[in-house]
Backbone bond lengths (Angstrom), bond angles and torsions (degrees), N, CA, C in turn:
res aa  C-N    CA-C-N  psi(-1)  N-CA   C-N-CA  omega(-1)  CA-C   N-CA-C  phi
1 M - - - 1.443 - - 1.519 109.80 -
2 N 1.286 115.47 142.71 1.450 119.33 177.47 1.519 108.36 -128.77
3 F 1.317 115.91 100.88 1.453 120.08 177.73 1.512 108.90 -150.08
4 P 1.334 117.37 156.04 1.463 121.24 -172.25 1.518 113.20 -84.42
5 L 1.322 118.20 57.66 1.449 119.38 -177.04 1.520 112.15 -97.12
6 T 1.301 116.97 -50.85 1.452 119.57 -176.22 1.519 109.52 -162.16
7 S 1.305 116.34 154.14 1.457 119.49 176.09 1.518 110.82 -90.47
8 A 1.333 118.04 -11.70 1.455 121.65 -179.01 1.516 110.38 -80.49
9 E 1.314 115.55 130.79 1.449 121.19 177.52 1.519 108.92 -133.92
10 S 1.326 115.88 150.61 1.457 120.71 176.96 1.516 109.35 -75.72
11 D 1.310 116.12 178.64 1.465 121.10 178.17 1.530 111.32 -61.56
12 T 1.319 117.04 -24.08 1.462 121.35 179.90 1.525 111.56 -87.23
13 G 1.330 117.35 -3.57 1.452 121.04 -178.38 1.510 113.63 90.02
14 A 1.333 117.09 -0.82 1.465 121.15 179.18 1.532 109.66 -79.43
15 P 1.331 118.07 147.50 1.465 120.94 176.30 1.532 110.28 -61.54
16 V 1.327 116.46 145.93 1.466 120.81 -179.01 1.521 111.04 -111.57
17 C 1.303 114.02 162.55 1.456 123.32 179.55 1.531 110.75 -58.79
18 S 1.332 116.18 143.83 1.461 122.00 179.51 1.531 113.80 -82.59
19 A 1.337 117.62 -8.21 1.469 120.20 179.44 1.522 109.77 -63.50
20 K 1.322 115.34 139.38 1.466 121.02 -177.10 1.526 111.09 -55.38
21 G 1.322 115.43 124.93 1.453 121.98 176.47 1.521 115.51 80.96
22 C 1.326 117.91 -6.11 1.466 120.60 -178.77 1.524 109.45 -84.34
23 R 1.317 116.41 134.71 1.465 121.84 178.01 1.533 110.84 -117.94
24 A 1.342 117.19 13.31 1.461 121.21 -179.54 1.525 110.37 -72.57
25 D 1.322 115.59 151.23 1.464 120.24 176.44 1.523 109.33 -61.76
26 A 1.311 115.92 138.12 1.457 121.64 177.78 1.522 109.83 -78.58
27 V 1.334 115.68 142.60 1.462 120.99 175.40 1.528 111.49 -128.93
28 W 1.329 117.32 -6.27 1.466 122.47 -179.70 1.514 110.53 -128.90
29 V 1.333 115.48 148.16 1.456 123.05 171.90 1.524 106.77 -114.02
30 L 1.325 116.84 125.51 1.459 122.35 175.25 1.520 107.04 -105.26
31 A 1.317 115.68 110.23 1.464 121.14 -179.56 1.524 107.96 -92.34
32 W 1.328 116.22 132.71 1.458 119.97 -175.71 1.517 110.50 -149.79
33 N 1.318 115.07 168.40 1.456 120.59 167.76 1.515 109.26 -156.16
34 N 1.312 115.41 153.84 1.459 122.78 176.12 1.526 106.03 -99.94
35 P 1.328 117.90 109.27 1.467 119.57 -175.28 1.525 113.96 -62.24
36 K 1.324 117.99 -17.96 1.472 120.22 176.91 1.530 111.46 -78.01
37 L 1.333 116.82 -19.23 1.462 121.31 -176.58 1.520 114.27 -116.58
38 H 1.330 117.48 -29.15 1.458 121.82 -171.14 1.524 111.79 -115.82
39 T 1.320 115.69 150.99 1.459 120.33 173.43 1.539 107.75 -67.41
40 P 1.332 118.03 156.38 1.474 120.72 -175.48 1.530 114.31 -56.88
41 E 1.323 118.25 -32.66 1.462 119.72 -178.15 1.529 113.50 -83.38
42 R 1.319 118.75 -13.15 1.471 123.39 -178.35 1.521 110.19 -67.39
43 R 1.309 117.18 134.47 1.457 122.15 176.01 1.519 110.14 -126.60
44 K 1.320 115.59 121.07 1.455 123.25 170.70 1.527 105.52 -92.35
45 T 1.321 118.48 162.40 1.456 119.82 -179.29 1.517 112.09 -135.93
46 W 1.301 113.91 141.73 1.455 123.28 166.52 1.510 105.75 -119.74
47 L 1.322 116.03 151.33 1.455 121.83 175.90 1.515 108.72 -106.44
48 A 1.321 116.22 150.59 1.466 119.86 -179.44 1.522 110.79 -141.55
49 C 1.331 114.81 144.13 1.456 121.17 169.86 1.536 106.33 -85.39
50 E 1.312 117.24 174.25 1.470 120.33 178.93 1.535 111.07 -57.04
51 E 1.330 116.55 -43.26 1.466 121.04 -175.86 1.526 112.87 -63.62
52 H 1.333 118.71 -35.96 1.464 121.43 -173.46 1.527 115.09 -102.66
53 R 1.321 118.14 -2.00 1.470 120.46 -177.79 1.521 111.98 -56.52
54 E 1.309 117.75 -49.30 1.469 121.02 -177.15 1.527 111.32 -65.86
55 H 1.317 117.47 -43.77 1.462 120.88 -179.35 1.534 111.43 -61.96
56 L 1.325 116.60 -48.36 1.464 119.90 -179.86 1.529 111.27 -66.35
57 S 1.334 116.84 -37.02 1.460 120.75 177.12 1.523 111.18 -63.24
58 Q 1.325 116.93 -42.52 1.467 120.53 178.42 1.523 111.15 -64.96
59 F 1.320 117.15 -42.00 1.463 121.55 179.26 1.525 110.30 -56.64
60 L 1.330 116.71 -48.46 1.469 120.85 179.36 1.527 111.50 -72.06
61 G 1.320 116.74 -37.08 1.457 121.60 -176.68 1.515 114.07 -64.77
62 V 1.331 118.14 -42.89 1.465 119.88 -178.21 1.528 111.40 -66.98
63 R 1.311 116.54 -19.84 1.467 121.06 177.38 1.531 112.29 -92.19
64 G 1.334 116.09 -4.58 1.459 120.45 -178.31 1.518 113.32 76.41
65 F 1.334 117.26 20.03 1.464 121.69 -176.79 1.528 113.32 -94.03
66 L 1.322 118.48 -29.64 1.460 121.99 -173.05 1.522 110.74 -68.34
67 K 1.327 116.00 127.82 1.462 121.96 -179.67 1.519 112.24 -111.69
68 D 1.347 117.87 -34.34 1.457 120.02 -176.42 1.525 109.86 -163.77
69 V 1.328 115.78 150.08 1.468 122.70 172.78 1.519 106.20 -126.03
70 V 1.332 115.81 122.12 1.463 121.96 -174.51 1.528 109.10 -132.99
71 A 1.309 116.16 142.17 1.464 119.77 174.41 1.528 108.96 -59.94
72 L 1.319 116.50 136.89 1.464 121.23 -178.83 1.527 111.35 -53.53
73 A 1.324 116.47 -39.78 1.469 120.41 -179.02 1.530 112.16 -63.63
74 D 1.326 117.65 -24.61 1.463 122.32 -177.65 1.521 113.33 -99.65
75 W 1.332 118.16 -6.03 1.465 122.28 -174.40 1.520 111.86 -70.66
76 E 1.303 115.19 129.45 1.456 121.98 172.98 1.519 106.95 -125.72
77 P 1.332 117.56 104.06 1.465 119.85 -177.77 1.516 111.32 -64.70
78 P 1.327 116.72 142.42 1.469 119.32 174.99 1.530 110.58 -57.18
79 A 1.301 116.87 147.19 1.463 121.32 -178.25 1.518 112.36 -59.40
80 S 1.342 118.13 -26.47 1.454 121.32 -177.83 1.517 113.33 -80.18
81 D 1.339 118.72 -16.09 1.467 120.88 -179.83 1.526 109.70 -76.41
82 T 1.327 115.55 125.13 1.463 119.50 -179.03 1.515 113.73 -126.50
83 A 1.326 118.39 -11.13 1.470 119.23 -177.68 1.504 110.54 -158.28
84 Q 1.308 115.26 161.98 1.451 122.49 174.69 1.517 108.01 -116.21
85 D 1.321 115.13 139.87 1.475 120.45 176.10 1.504 109.84 -98.95
């Protein structure tokens, strides 16, 4: 797969969870943006394993950043997204 989600990959080459210290394969994409920094259509992404999906979603949600949670298998990045910060 070639998409701008994360540079971290597991030993199998699969994308890994964005939670600190987690090396589990990612199964969720959390699309978000910070309205103070990003245009409304801009989507940044974090990846999550099953265990960390709720925690990462809550972290982004309480800040008003979370826009969407999509299964990694179903994620289609917007054509304008080229990198992750």
